[in-house]
N, C-alpha and C positions, 0 to 999 in steps of 0.2 A: 317363523311367521305364522300367526294363527288368525284366520279371517272367518267371518260368518260362513257357515257351511250348510248347504241344503241338499239333502239326500235325493238322488234321482229316483224315478219310478222303478219299482222292483224289476220290471221286465227289461229295463234299459241296460245295455252294457256300459260300463264306466270307462270314460276316456280321460287320460291324463296327458297334459301338454307340458313338455319341457322347453321352456323358452317362450317369452311373450314379446317377440319382435313383430315385424310386419306380418309374417305368416301366422305365427301363433295367435296373434290378436284376431285376425280374420276368422280363424277356426273357432276361437273362443266365442266370438259373437254369434257365429252360425249355430253352435251347439246351444248356447244360452237362449237363442230365439226359438229353439225346437225345430230347426230346419233339417235336422238329420234324424229321422225317426229310428228308434231303437238304440240310439246313442245319447249319452248324457255326460256333460262335463263334470268331472268329479274332483280334480285337483290339478294344481300347476306346480312346477318346480322352476324357480328362477334365481338369478344371482342377486338382483336388487329387490328384496321383498317389499320394501316400503313403496317403491315406485310401482311395482306390480299391483299391490293392494290398492293404491290410489286409483290406478287405471281401472281395475275391476269394479270398484265402488261407483265410479263414474259411468262405466259403459255396460255393465252387466246387471241384469235384474236380480241374479242370484250369485253374488260373489262366492268363491269356493276356497277351500283350504290351500295354503302354500306348504309344500312338503319337500323333502329331499328326494333324490333319485331312487333310493331304496324303497322308501314309502310309496312313491309313485308306482313302482312295479308291484308292490304288495297289494295295493288296493284297486288297481285299474286293469281292465281287460285289454284295453288298447293304450299303448304308450306312443306318443307322437313326438318325434325329435324335431324341434324347430330352433335349436340352440347353437348350431354351428358345429363344424367338423371336429374341433378339439374336444368336444364333450360327448361324442358319439359312444365311445366305449363306456364311459361312466353311466350313461343313460341306458345303453343297450344291454349290457351284461346282466344287471339284475332283472330286467324285463324278460329276457330270453331264458334265464335260468328258471323262471316261473312259468314258462310256456306261453307268454303273452304274445300278442301281435304288436310288433314294433314297426312303426311307420317312419321311414327315414327320408328327410328332405336333403340332408348333406350326404348324398350318395357317394360323392368322391371319397369320403372318409372310409367307406367300406373296403377300399383297396388296401388300407393299412390295418384293417381289423378283420382278417379272415376267420378268426376264432369266433366271431359272432355267428357266422353261418353254421359252424360246428355246434355251438350252443343251441341254435334253433333246431338242428337235427336231433340232438341228444334229448332235448326236453319238450319237443312237440310245439315249439314256438314258430313264428313266421315273421320274416322280414319283408316289408312291403315298400316298394319305391314308387311313388306317384310319377306320372309323366312329367310334371313340373312345367318348365318353360319350353319344352320340346313338343314334338308332334310325331305321330306315326309309329309309336312303339309297338302297337298291335300288328302293323304290317311287317315290321322288322322281325318280331317274334314269330309270325307266321312263316316268313321267308326262311328263318333258321331251321324250321322243320325239314326243309330241303337243304340246298347248298347256297351259301352266300359267298360270293367271290370278293366283294370289296364294299366297304362302308366309309364314307367321308363326311365330316361335319365342318362347315365353315361358319364361324361365329363372328359377327360384327357388333361392336358395342360403342356407344358414345364414350368419349374419353373418361368422363367422370365415373363410369361404371367399372373401369379397370385400374384406377389409381390405387396404389398401395399393394398391388399384386406381388407375391414373393419374387417372381422372376424379375420384375422391374426393379425391385429394391435391391436384390442381390447383384444385378448387373449395372446398377446405377443409371437406368434408362428413364429419362424424363419425357413424359408424353403430354404434360400439362398444356403445352403451347403448340401442339400439332395443328397444322393447317391443311393436311391432306391425309387420306387413309394410309395406315402403316400396318404391315403384317408383323406381329410381335412374336408369333410362334407357329412352327410347323412340326408335327411329329405325332406320336402315338397318344391315344386317350389317357394312358397311364401317366405319361410325362406332362400332358396338359393339365391333368387334375392336380398335380403337385406344383405346377408353375402358377396356376390360377385357381386355387381351391375355393374361392368364393364366387367364381364366375362360370365354371364349366362343369358343374354337377351334371348338366345335360349330357356331356360327353361320356361320362361314366354310365349313366342310365342307358344311353344308346348302345354302348359297348356290351353291357350286361344283357341287353335284349338281343344282341346280334352276335358278332364274331369275336368279342373279347377286347380287353383294353389294349393289347399289344398290336392287334391287327387293325383296329379302328383308327383312322387317320383324322387329325384335327388341325384346322387353322384358326388362329385367333387374331382378329384385326381390331385396332383402335381406329375409329372412324369419326372425325369431327363433323362429317356431313350428315350423319344420321341422328335421330332422336329416339330410336327404339332399339331394343336388344333383338338382333336378327340372327336366326339360325337356319342354315340350309343343309339338309341331309340328302345325300345321294347314295343309293343302294343298287348294286348289281348282283343279281342272284339267278339261279337256274329257273325260278318260278316267275320272276318279274324283275324289271328294272324300273326304278322310280326315284323321283326327287321331290322334295317338299321344302317349303320355306315358311317360316313364321316370324312375324314382326311383333315383338312383345312391348307393350307400353310399360315403361318403368314404374315401379311403385315409389313410395316416399324414400325407399332405399334404392339408390340407382343401380346397385348390383343385382337387384331382384325384380323381375317382371311381375305385373299385377296378376297374370294368369297362373303363376306358381301357387299362390294361395288358393285360387279357385280350383286348380287341379287337385290339391289336397282335399278340399271339401267334396269334390266330385268322387274322388277315390273312396272316401269314407261313406258317402251316400250309398255306394254299391253294397255295403255290408249287409243291409236288410232290404234292399230294393226288390219289389216283386218282378221287375223286368230289368235284366242286366244286358247292356249292349257292349260289344267289343270283346276281343279275345283276351 
């Protein structure tokens, strides 16, 4: 795919986006509008180049090149994964071998790709996981500097946001006609990420900030009485005990809250911000 390409300003760091779904498009629009000083959209890597090209011509002032993952890593300072868990290795490995900053939205996939962290260490790269649809990761990270005794996450989603999850498919569980809340899963964040890979990236982000994927406990509920993706975090530590709840308004993708894309934009904004808040 070859699309009209406009070079960013020399002082701007180049950003490459892998995947132009709900989150990737939001980031592309923000970069194209110049809303993230010091960063410029340089290239995208997508599966459907014709569809992506049409969207960029309609929505962006400066459509950019469509490239493969290797080229994305070669030309961009920042590589942002918005393409889904199955493609994380293919996106992340070339970026980290070149010492790039890799921003990962599909954080659950990191559990099955520990070599990416080793690549980052070996080549001076960095893996960045935005807060996404969760909250309070700064408080959890601070508590980890002391002793955290327990962390739990309770996720409640509208039924549509959980349809097609691997656990439901494997066990033949039909939730399409639920008329009352149902707990679909209780267990570790590691097992939750494998059972609901498109739904509980927040569980992995929480566990990485805190006490790990095997000690972080997760509940997943399908709830026909709610219209928002709701996450409640409870932490018991030697420095503080706290609980937090966020109710995310779904995007056009019912599995993803609107705030996930905004979290990514906020994360990248910090790259060159004169004032940075939060730990």
